[in-house]
C-alpha positions in Angstrom: 146.9 190.5 58.1 145.2 192.8 60.6 141.4 192.5 60.8 139.5 195.7 61.4 136.1 194.1 62.2 135.6 190.5 63.3 132.4 188.5 63.8 132.3 185.5 66.2 129.6 183.0 65.6 129.1 181.0 68.8 128.0 177.4 68.4 128.5 174.8 71.1 131.3 176.8 72.7 129.2 179.1 75.0 132.0 180.4 77.2 134.7 183.0 77.5 137.4 180.9 79.3 139.6 178.7 77.1 137.9 179.7 73.9 140.4 179.7 71.0 137.9 181.2 68.6 137.2 184.2 70.8 140.9 184.5 71.7 142.0 184.9 68.1 139.0 187.1 67.1 139.8 189.4 70.0 142.9 190.7 68.1 140.6 192.6 65.7 139.9 196.3 66.0 136.2 195.7 66.6 134.4 192.6 67.6 130.7 191.5 67.4 129.4 188.1 68.6 126.2 186.3 67.5 124.3 183.1 68.4 121.7 181.6 66.1 118.8 179.5 67.4 118.5 177.5 64.2 114.8 176.8 63.6 115.7 173.3 62.2 117.1 172.3 65.6 113.7 172.5 67.1 111.5 170.8 64.6 111.1 167.1 63.9 113.4 164.8 62.1 113.0 161.2 60.9 115.7 158.6 61.5 116.3 155.5 59.5 114.2 156.5 56.5 111.0 158.3 55.7 108.8 155.7 57.5 110.7 155.6 60.8 109.7 157.2 64.1 109.7 161.0 64.2 111.2 162.9 67.1 112.0 166.5 67.9 115.7 167.1 67.6 115.8 169.3 70.7 113.3 168.8 73.5 112.4 171.2 76.2 115.0 170.2 78.7 118.0 170.9 76.5 116.4 174.0 74.9 115.9 175.5 78.4 119.5 174.7 79.3 120.7 176.2 76.0 118.6 179.3 76.4 120.0 179.9 79.9 123.5 179.3 78.5 123.2 181.8 75.8 121.7 184.4 78.3 124.7 183.8 80.6 127.1 184.2 77.7 125.5 187.5 76.7 125.7 188.7 80.3 129.4 187.8 80.5 130.2 189.5 77.3 128.4 192.7 78.4 130.5 192.6 81.6 133.6 192.7 79.4 132.2 195.7 77.4 131.1 193.6 74.5 127.8 192.1 73.5 126.0 189.1 71.9 123.4 189.3 69.3 120.8 186.6 69.3 118.9 185.5 66.2 116.2 182.9 65.6 117.5 182.3 62.0 119.3 179.8 59.9 123.0 180.5 60.4 123.7 180.4 56.6 121.3 183.3 56.3 122.1 185.3 59.4 125.9 185.1 59.6 126.7 186.4 56.1 124.0 189.0 56.3 125.3 190.3 59.6 128.9 190.2 58.4 127.9 192.4 55.4 125.8 194.7 57.6 128.8 195.5 59.9 131.4 195.3 57.1 133.2 192.4 58.9 136.5 191.3 57.4 136.4 187.8 58.9 134.1 185.4 60.8 135.4 183.1 63.4 133.7 180.0 64.7 134.0 176.5 66.2 134.2 173.4 63.9 132.5 170.1 64.8 133.0 166.6 63.5 129.5 165.4 62.7 127.9 165.7 59.3 125.0 168.2 59.9 127.3 170.6 61.7 130.0 170.2 59.0 127.6 170.7 56.2 126.3 173.9 57.8 129.9 175.1 58.3 130.6 174.6 54.6 127.4 176.4 53.6 128.3 179.4 55.8 131.8 179.5 54.4 130.5 179.4 50.8 128.1 182.3 51.4 130.9 184.3 53.2 133.2 183.8 50.2 130.5 185.2 48.0 130.8 188.4 50.1 134.6 188.4 50.2 134.6 187.7 53.9 137.2 185.4 55.4 136.1 182.4 57.5 138.3 180.8 60.2 137.2 177.7 62.1 138.7 176.3 65.3 138.7 172.9 67.1 137.7 173.8 70.6 135.7 171.1 72.4 138.0 168.2 73.3 140.6 167.5 76.0 143.3 166.6 73.4 143.4 168.8 70.3 142.8 167.1 66.9 146.2 168.3 65.7 148.0 166.9 68.7 147.0 163.2 68.2 150.0 160.8 67.9 148.6 159.7 64.5 146.4 161.3 61.9 142.7 160.9 63.0 142.2 158.6 60.0 144.6 156.1 61.6 143.5 156.2 65.2 142.5 152.8 66.7 138.8 151.9 66.7 139.2 150.4 70.2 139.3 152.8 73.1 142.1 151.3 75.2 144.9 151.5 72.5 143.7 155.0 71.7 143.8 156.0 75.4 147.3 154.6 75.9 148.6 156.3 72.8 147.4 159.8 73.7 148.4 159.4 77.4 151.9 158.5 76.4 152.5 160.6 73.2 150.2 163.6 73.4 150.0 166.6 75.7 146.9 168.6 76.7 147.3 172.2 75.8 147.1 174.8 78.5 143.7 176.5 78.7 143.5 180.1 77.5 142.5 183.0 79.8 139.5 185.2 79.1 140.8 187.7 76.5 140.4 191.5 76.5 137.7 192.2 74.1 137.7 195.1 71.6 134.6 197.3 71.2 131.6 196.3 69.1 131.3 197.9 65.7 127.6 198.8 66.0 125.0 198.8 68.8 122.5 196.0 68.5 119.5 198.3 68.6 120.5 199.9 65.3 120.8 196.7 63.3 117.1 196.5 62.3 117.7 199.6 60.2 120.4 198.0 58.0 119.2 197.1 54.5 121.4 193.9 54.4 119.2 192.4 57.1 115.8 193.1 55.5 115.4 189.5 54.2 115.7 188.0 57.7 112.4 187.3 59.6 113.7 187.9 63.1 115.7 190.5 64.9 119.0 190.3 66.8 118.0 191.1 70.3 115.5 189.0 72.3 116.1 185.4 73.3 113.4 183.2 71.9 111.1 181.7 74.5 110.5 177.9 74.5 107.1 178.7 73.1 108.8 180.6 70.2 110.8 177.4 69.6 107.6 175.4 69.5 108.3 173.7 72.9 106.5 173.3 76.2 108.0 175.3 79.0 107.9 172.4 81.4 109.2 172.6 84.9 111.9 170.2 86.0 110.8 167.5 88.4 112.3 168.3 91.8 113.1 164.6 92.3 116.0 165.1 89.8 119.6 164.9 90.9 120.4 168.6 89.9 118.4 171.4 88.4 121.2 171.9 85.8 121.1 175.7 85.3 122.7 176.5 81.9 125.7 178.7 81.4 129.4 179.1 82.0 128.8 180.7 85.4 126.8 177.6 86.6 129.4 175.3 85.0 132.3 176.8 87.0 130.1 176.8 90.1 129.4 173.1 89.7 133.0 172.3 89.2 134.0 174.2 92.3 131.2 172.6 94.3 131.9 169.0 93.3 135.7 169.1 93.4 136.5 171.6 96.2 133.5 172.4 98.4 132.0 168.9 98.6 135.4 167.2 98.1 133.9 164.3 96.1 136.6 163.8 93.4 138.6 161.6 95.8 135.9 158.9 95.6 134.6 159.4 92.0 135.6 156.0 90.8 133.8 154.2 93.6 130.6 156.3 93.5 130.2 157.0 89.7 127.7 154.2 89.2 125.3 155.8 91.7 121.7 156.6 90.9 120.4 159.1 93.5 121.8 162.4 94.6 123.9 165.3 93.2 127.4 164.1 94.0 127.7 160.4 93.0 129.3 161.7 89.8 130.6 165.0 88.6 127.6 165.6 86.3 129.6 168.1 84.2 128.4 166.7 80.9 125.6 169.2 80.1 128.1 172.1 80.4 130.8 170.3 78.6 128.5 169.3 75.7 127.0 172.8 75.3 130.5 174.3 75.5 130.0 176.2 78.7 133.0 174.4 80.3 136.3 173.5 78.8 137.6 170.0 79.3 141.1 171.5 79.5 140.1 173.7 82.4 138.6 170.6 84.1 142.0 168.9 83.8 143.8 172.0 85.3 141.4 171.7 88.3 142.0 167.9 88.6 145.8 168.5 88.5 145.5 171.2 91.2 143.4 168.9 93.3 145.9 166.1 93.0 148.7 168.5 94.1 146.8 170.1 97.0 144.7 167.2 98.3 145.0 163.7 96.9 145.9 161.8 93.7 144.4 158.4 93.3 142.4 156.2 90.9 139.4 158.4 91.3 141.1 161.6 90.3 142.6 159.8 87.3 139.2 158.3 86.4 137.6 161.7 85.7 140.3 162.4 83.1 139.8 158.8 81.8 136.1 159.7 81.2 137.1 162.8 79.4 139.3 160.7 77.2 136.3 158.5 76.4 134.4 161.6 75.3 137.4 162.6 73.1 137.5 159.1 71.6 134.0 159.3 70.2 134.7 162.8 68.8 137.7 161.6 66.9 135.8 158.4 65.8 133.1 160.5 64.2 135.8 162.6 62.5 137.2 159.4 61.1 134.1 157.4 60.2 131.5 160.0 59.6 127.9 159.0 58.9 128.7 155.3 59.1 127.9 155.7 62.8 124.4 156.7 62.0 123.7 153.7 59.8 121.7 150.7 61.1 124.8 148.5 60.9 127.1 151.1 62.4 130.8 150.8 61.7 130.8 147.0 62.0 127.6 146.0 60.2 126.9 142.7 62.0 124.0 140.5 60.9 121.2 141.6 63.3 117.5 141.5 62.5 116.5 144.9 63.8 112.8 145.4 64.4 110.7 148.5 63.7 108.3 147.9 66.5 106.7 151.3 67.4 104.6 149.9 70.2 107.6 148.5 71.9 109.5 151.7 71.4 106.6 153.7 72.8 106.3 151.6 76.0 110.1 151.9 76.5 110.1 155.6 75.9 107.2 156.2 78.3 108.7 154.0 81.1 105.9 151.4 80.8 107.8 148.3 80.0 107.0 146.5 83.3 110.7 146.2 84.1 111.1 148.6 87.0 114.8 149.4 86.6 114.2 150.3 82.9 111.0 152.3 83.7 112.5 154.3 86.6 115.4 155.4 84.4 113.1 156.4 81.5 110.8 158.3 83.8 113.8 160.2 85.3 114.9 161.0 81.7 111.5 162.3 80.6 111.0 164.5 83.6 114.5 165.9 84.1 116.5 165.4 80.9 119.1 163.4 82.8 119.9 159.8 83.5 122.9 158.2 85.1 125.6 156.4 83.0 124.5 153.1 84.6 120.9 153.8 83.7 121.8 154.7 80.1 123.7 151.5 79.6 120.8 149.4 80.9 117.9 151.0 79.1 119.9 151.1 75.8 120.7 147.4 76.2 117.1 146.5 77.0 115.8 148.3 73.8 118.5 147.1 71.5 119.2 143.6 72.9 116.2 142.4 74.7 113.7 143.9 72.3 115.9 144.1 69.2 114.3 147.4 68.3 116.4 149.5 65.9 118.9 151.0 68.2 118.9 154.3 66.3 115.3 154.9 67.5 116.5 154.8 71.1 119.5 157.1 70.3 117.1 159.5 68.5 114.8 159.5 71.6 117.8 160.3 73.8 118.7 163.1 71.4 115.3 164.7 72.1 115.3 164.3 75.8 118.9 164.6 77.1 120.0 167.8 78.6 123.6 166.7 77.9 123.1 165.4 74.4 126.2 165.2 72.2 125.9 163.4 68.8 129.2 161.6 69.1 128.9 160.4 72.7 125.2 159.5 72.3 125.3 157.6 69.0 128.8 156.2 69.7 127.6 154.7 73.0 124.4 153.4 71.6 126.2 151.7 68.8 128.7 150.3 71.3 125.8 148.8 73.4 124.0 147.5 70.3 127.0 145.6 69.1 127.5 147.7 65.9 130.1 150.2 67.2 133.6 150.2 68.7 133.7 146.8 70.4 133.1 143.4 69.0 132.2 141.8 72.4 128.7 141.3 73.5 127.5 144.4 75.4 124.1 143.3 76.6 123.2 144.0 80.3 121.0 141.7 82.5 118.9 144.6 83.7 117.4 142.7 86.7 120.9 141.6 87.9 122.1 145.1 87.4 119.2 146.6 89.3 119.8 144.3 92.3 123.5 145.2 92.2 123.3 148.9 91.9 119.9 149.5 93.6 120.0 146.7 96.2 117.4 148.4 98.4 115.2 149.5 95.5 115.5 153.1 96.6 116.0 154.4 93.1 113.1 152.4 91.7 110.8 153.5 94.4 111.9 157.1 94.0 110.7 157.2 90.4 108.0 154.5 90.6 106.1 155.4 93.8 103.4 152.8 92.9 105.9 150.2 93.9 106.9 151.8 97.2 105.1 149.3 99.4 107.0 146.3 98.0 109.9 144.7 99.8 113.3 145.6 98.2 113.8 142.0 97.0 110.5 142.1 95.1 110.5 145.6 93.8 112.8 144.7 90.9 110.7 141.7 89.9 107.0 142.5 90.6 105.9 139.9 88.1 106.9 137.3 90.6 104.2 138.4 93.0 101.3 136.0 93.6 97.7 137.4 93.4 97.6 137.3 97.2 100.9 139.3 97.5 99.6 141.8 94.9 96.6 142.4 97.1 98.7 142.6 100.3 101.0 145.3 98.9 98.4 147.1 96.8 100.1 146.5 93.5 97.9 144.9 90.9 99.9 144.1 87.8 98.3 145.4 84.7 96.4 148.0 86.7 98.8 149.8 89.1 101.9 148.8 87.2 102.3 147.1 83.8 102.9 143.5 83.2 106.4 142.9 81.8 106.4 143.3 78.0 109.0 140.6 77.6 110.3 137.6 79.5 113.6 139.0 80.5 115.5 135.7 81.0 114.1 134.2 77.8 115.2 137.2 75.8 118.7 136.8 77.1 118.8 133.2 76.0 118.4 134.4 72.4 121.5 136.5 72.8 123.8 133.7 74.1 
């Protein structure tokens, strides 16, 4: 049935290219798009019960990136003779009211697998039905489509390797969609404030909220970070072009992906993928083109391998739901998790006295980003060496990460903590890891300048310095840098 007026509710799909939601909605006679800065996303939430550690759901780094992404999307829509309305409202209030205001026949939006997002989707659908407005949702954020899996998602293997082999052999990646031609908007945004159906909403549909409006500090990004991570589809496509084609780094991705310093040791596409500014299917097209025009090797494959990992966790959450957020995860092993707020606070602040952990946490706090190698090590230290409830660490990452995605974040934390998708021990010896991946202590000294005078072989273990050596190098433990909060080797013995 033809649709006269369509409303597109953008969520974590902030792009025009390869956007099935927008593509279908563009067949209507008139089209209006909206994005909601849900106030609940910027408050505090408690994990693990009413007495657990509170965190902001969305911190300044990701809020800035998201705000830039929405602004870029609005600019792109205007370039295509369309527009984006922006609300600082709950979607279940704003979307139905706006649909009624412009007499929309249908609302189109992205569907997501996690419980909060799914609950919100159901609530919006219910309120749209009350107004006799159709609702259509689309799966838009993975490399492989949910409907194209070789088995129903309820039957996919809980271990990555069998899943990967199945999809690689039995599934095909759909071709990405071009940017569609967009129909005109049904009503100019500056007239909406005069529509009675919108009277109950507190905010308007025009200005982007500032970080202060969202209750956040407008902090500057530390210039020691690997990238400034500008939000938006335009920046996403620029980054892909720069990494793959201009800098020609894809050919060595597998060898360099465990790096710690610099823009190009990895693709760093995750912020744009997770906010929906970049389609993973478009990434695959570029990888395929690179393999055809330049080189095909283990590194070019490995980027697609990592996208399959990302898919795996999306489908795992679709299968297992909120079990992933429980203390015991999907495996529920007998682990005596501790609720040690002091330990959590030192870990979060980068004050553990273990330089490799502290350097990574300080990078996270000041830039919103951390390497994959760093994430594995700091997660292992909190969950395995300290035995602090792993969900507290995952929740802290949720606040700080510019590339936070609930499935990848909680799935990887559960994996490291031994409650997720692998039954093997996943603890990391952070000192050995530091010496292997930061052999000259360049990364540690980059983020911990108080250790810059130490020889490389001592910078990862400053607790081994004698009082005379501390005086020689100007690093007094407990004054210039913390004493270690745990005997690292002793804590590993408890895990063996």
